[in-house]
C-alpha positions in Angstrom: 27.8 22.1 -12.9 29.5 23.4 -9.8 32.8 21.8 -10.7 32.6 23.4 -14.2 32.1 26.8 -12.7 35.0 26.2 -10.2 37.4 25.1 -12.9 36.4 28.0 -15.1 37.1 30.5 -12.3 40.5 29.0 -11.7 41.4 29.2 -15.4 40.3 32.8 -15.6 42.3 33.7 -12.5 45.5 32.0 -13.9 45.1 33.5 -17.4 46.7 36.9 -16.5 49.6 35.1 -14.8 50.2 33.2 -18.1 50.0 36.4 -20.1 52.4 38.1 -17.7 54.9 35.2 -18.0 54.8 35.3 -21.8 55.2 39.1 -21.9 58.1 39.0 -19.5 59.9 36.2 -21.4 59.7 38.2 -24.7 60.7 41.4 -22.9 63.8 39.9 -21.3 65.0 37.3 -23.8 63.5 38.0 -27.1 63.4 41.9 -27.0 65.5 43.7 -29.6 65.8 47.5 -29.0 66.7 48.0 -32.6 63.5 46.5 -33.9 60.4 48.5 -34.4 58.3 46.1 -32.3 60.5 46.4 -29.3 58.7 46.2 -25.9 58.9 49.6 -24.3 58.0 51.0 -20.8 54.7 52.3 -22.1 53.9 48.7 -23.2 54.5 47.5 -19.7 52.1 50.1 -18.4 49.4 49.2 -20.9 49.8 45.5 -20.1 49.5 46.1 -16.3 46.4 48.3 -16.9 44.8 45.6 -19.0 45.7 42.9 -16.4 44.2 45.0 -13.6 41.1 45.7 -15.7 40.8 42.0 -16.5 41.2 41.0 -12.8 38.7 43.6 -11.7 36.1 42.4 -14.2 36.6 38.8 -13.3 36.4 39.6 -9.6 33.1 41.5 -10.2 31.8 38.6 -12.2 32.7 36.2 -9.4 31.0 38.4 -6.8 27.9 38.7 -9.0 27.8 34.9 -9.5 28.2 34.3 -5.8 25.4 36.8 -5.0 23.2 35.1 -7.7 23.8 31.7 -6.2 23.0 33.0 -2.7 19.8 34.6 -4.0 18.8 31.3 -5.7 19.5 29.4 -2.5 17.5 31.9 -0.5 14.7 31.7 -3.0 14.7 27.9 -3.0 14.7 27.9 0.8 11.8 30.3 0.9 9.9 28.2 -1.7 10.5 25.1 0.4 9.3 26.8 3.5 6.2 28.1 1.7 5.5 24.6 0.3 6.0 23.2 3.9 3.5 25.7 5.2 1.0 24.8 2.5 1.4 21.1 3.2 0.9 21.7 6.9 -2.2 23.8 6.3 -3.4 21.1 3.9 -2.7 18.3 6.4 -4.6 20.2 9.2 -7.7 20.2 6.9 -7.6 16.5 6.1 -10.1 14.1 7.7 -8.9 10.8 9.2 -10.9 7.8 10.0 -9.8 4.7 11.8 -11.2 1.4 13.0 -12.8 1.3 16.4 -10.9 -1.1 18.6 -13.2 -1.3 21.6 -16.1 -3.0 19.8 -16.1 -6.5 18.4 -16.3 -7.5 14.8 -19.5 -9.5 13.9 -20.0 -11.8 11.0 -23.5 -12.8 9.9 -23.3 -15.7 7.5 -26.4 -16.4 5.4 -27.6 -19.9 6.3 -30.7 -19.9 4.1 -31.4 -21.3 0.6 -32.7 -19.0 -2.1 -33.6 -16.3 0.4 -30.7 -14.1 -0.6 -29.8 -11.2 1.7 -33.2 -10.7 3.2 -32.1 -12.1 6.6 -29.6 -9.2 6.9 -32.0 -6.3 6.2 -32.5 -5.4 9.9 -28.8 -5.0 10.5 -28.3 -3.2 7.2 -31.0 -0.7 8.0 -29.4 0.1 11.3 -26.4 1.8 9.7 -26.0 4.4 6.9 -22.5 3.4 6.0 -22.4 0.4 3.7 -19.6 -1.4 1.8 -20.8 -3.8 -0.8 -18.1 -6.2 -2.1 -18.2 -8.8 -4.8 -15.6 -11.5 -4.3 -16.3 -13.7 -7.3 -16.2 -12.8 -11.0 -19.9 -11.9 -11.3 -21.1 -11.2 -14.8 -23.5 -8.5 -13.5 -22.3 -5.0 -13.7 -24.3 -3.9 -10.7 -24.5 -5.3 -7.2 -27.7 -7.3 -6.8 -28.8 -7.9 -3.2 -31.2 -10.6 -4.4 -29.1 -12.9 -6.4 -30.6 -16.4 -6.2 -27.9 -18.0 -4.0 -27.1 -18.1 -0.3 -23.5 -16.8 -0.6 -23.8 -13.7 1.5 -21.9 -12.6 4.6 -22.4 -9.4 6.6 -19.4 -8.0 8.6 -20.2 -5.4 11.2 -17.5 -3.2 12.7 -17.1 0.4 13.9 -15.1 3.3 12.6 -14.2 6.5 14.3 -13.4 10.0 13.0 -9.9 10.8 14.3 -9.6 14.5 13.3 -11.7 17.6 14.1 -12.7 17.9 10.4 -15.9 16.5 9.2 -15.8 13.4 6.9 -18.0 14.0 3.8 -17.4 10.8 1.9 -15.7 7.5 2.2 -14.8 5.5 -0.9 -13.6 1.9 -0.5 -10.9 1.0 -3.1 -10.1 -2.6 -2.2 -10.7 -5.3 0.4 -8.8 -8.4 1.0 -9.2 -11.2 3.6 -6.3 -13.4 4.7 -7.3 -16.8 6.1 -5.3 -18.3 8.9 -5.2 -21.5 6.9 -1.8 -21.3 5.0 -2.2 -17.5 4.8 -4.5 -17.7 1.7 -5.5 -14.2 0.5 -9.0 -13.5 -1.0 -9.4 -10.2 -2.8 -12.5 -8.3 -3.8 -13.4 -8.0 -7.5 -15.8 -5.1 -7.3 -16.8 -2.7 -4.5 -19.6 -0.2 -4.0 -19.6 2.3 -1.1 -22.4 4.4 0.4 -21.4 6.7 3.3 -24.7 8.5 3.6 -23.8 10.8 6.6 -21.2 13.2 7.8 -18.8 11.7 10.3 -18.1 13.9 13.3 -14.9 13.9 15.4 -14.9 11.4 18.3 -18.1 9.6 17.3 -18.3 5.9 16.5 -20.2 4.7 13.4 -21.2 1.2 12.5 -20.2 -0.1 9.1 -22.0 -2.8 7.2 -19.6 -4.7 5.0 -21.7 -6.9 2.7 -19.8 -9.6 0.9 -21.1 -11.8 -1.9 -19.1 -14.8 -3.2 -16.8 -15.4 -0.2 -18.1 -18.9 0.4 -17.7 -19.6 -3.3 -14.0 -18.7 -3.4 -13.4 -20.5 -0.1 -14.9 -23.6 -1.6 -12.5 -23.3 -4.6 -9.7 -23.8 -2.0 -11.6 -26.7 -0.3 -12.6 -24.5 2.6 -15.8 -23.7 4.3 -16.7 -20.4 6.0 -15.8 -21.9 9.3 -12.5 -23.3 8.0 -11.4 -20.1 6.3 -12.4 -17.6 9.0 -12.0 -19.6 12.2 -10.6 -19.1 14.7 -9.1 -15.9 13.3 -8.4 -14.0 10.0 -7.0 -10.7 8.9 -9.0 -8.0 7.1 -7.4 -5.3 4.9 -9.4 -2.3 3.6 -8.1 0.5 1.4 -10.3 3.7 1.6 -10.2 7.2 0.3 -11.6 9.7 2.8 -12.9 13.2 1.7 -13.5 16.2 3.9 -15.9 19.1 3.4 -13.3 21.0 1.3 -12.9 18.2 -1.2 -9.4 17.2 0.2 -8.8 13.5 -0.1 -6.5 11.2 1.8 -6.0 7.4 1.2 -6.0 5.3 4.3 -5.1 1.6 4.7 -7.0 -0.2 7.5 -5.8 -3.5 8.7 -7.0 -5.6 11.6 -6.8 -9.0 13.0 -10.1 -10.7 13.9 -9.3 -13.2 16.7 -10.9 -15.4 19.2 -13.8 -16.1 16.9 -16.8 -17.8 18.5 -20.3 -18.7 17.5 -22.8 -16.6 19.5 -26.1 -17.1 17.7 -27.8 -19.3 15.2 -31.1 -18.2 13.9 -33.1 -20.7 11.9 -36.5 -19.1 11.5 -38.1 -18.3 8.2 -37.3 -14.5 8.3 -33.8 -14.5 9.9 -31.8 -17.5 8.9 -28.2 -16.9 9.7 -25.2 -17.9 11.8 -23.6 -15.1 13.9 -19.9 -15.1 14.8 -18.1 -12.6 17.1 -14.4 -11.7 17.0 -12.1 -9.5 19.0 -10.3 -6.9 16.9 -6.5 -6.8 17.5 -3.4 -5.4 15.9 -5.2 -2.5 14.2 -3.1 -0.9 11.5 -3.5 2.7 10.3 -1.4 3.9 7.4 -2.1 7.1 5.5 -1.0 8.1 2.1 -1.8 11.7 1.1 -2.4 11.5 -2.6 -2.1 15.2 -3.2 1.4 15.3 -1.7 2.6 11.7 -2.0 3.6 11.8 1.6 3.5 8.6 3.7 2.5 8.9 7.4 2.1 5.8 9.4 0.8 4.9 12.9 0.1 1.6 14.5 
């Protein structure tokens, strides 16, 4: 478009020169004083007046076009600055939550038979932030804590509010676990989230991640829980965090659970589980602001 305007201006500026050349040619070489259409001095004056008028009009048009382009550029710059200010204001209101690195990750694996998730109830009741994940293709549409199998695991870790804005809601979108055995990836099929409290800046909050079906899909790969998660594994969680104003931001949590060790084995009738402890390393924190499609990252 700019090249078209440039070439158009050049042609318009050269047009009077072409007209002057043709007029001069006919005046000097084709002019016959005896003919009624002979070019006279008054014709020259009229021609120059027309050329000057044409040039003035074109010059005014070019000036107007230049001013219009400048005004459009200034308007676009002002719009960009306004949009930038809006984005900055929006970013300042967003709430960010990250994984707490100073506390270990605990895994309670159900070791009972037909006692379902009862052995985890004490740990579940000690936190208000739950993540319930189904890792197998379960026919049920709802998460059932009391399915008649022993395929339950409870992961406990801590999260921390990283901005001064309150967190109203956390929604978990996806969870995947990468085993250290041949980097096999296990992904959740369905997830339910319950963040039943506001999260305040600087405070640490315990999260209960309840997984059903992990042992089943590990078994499909000829692995046990100990084989698949020992001595380390990687956990990836995609969450959407909402502040009090309703602004949402998508966050990708990633962490390496390393140096796994068995620290407790309870075999009584009420609490029948195996407890493993891991150190959390290489915590990843990647933010995608859905409203502005802007990627920010921090490791």
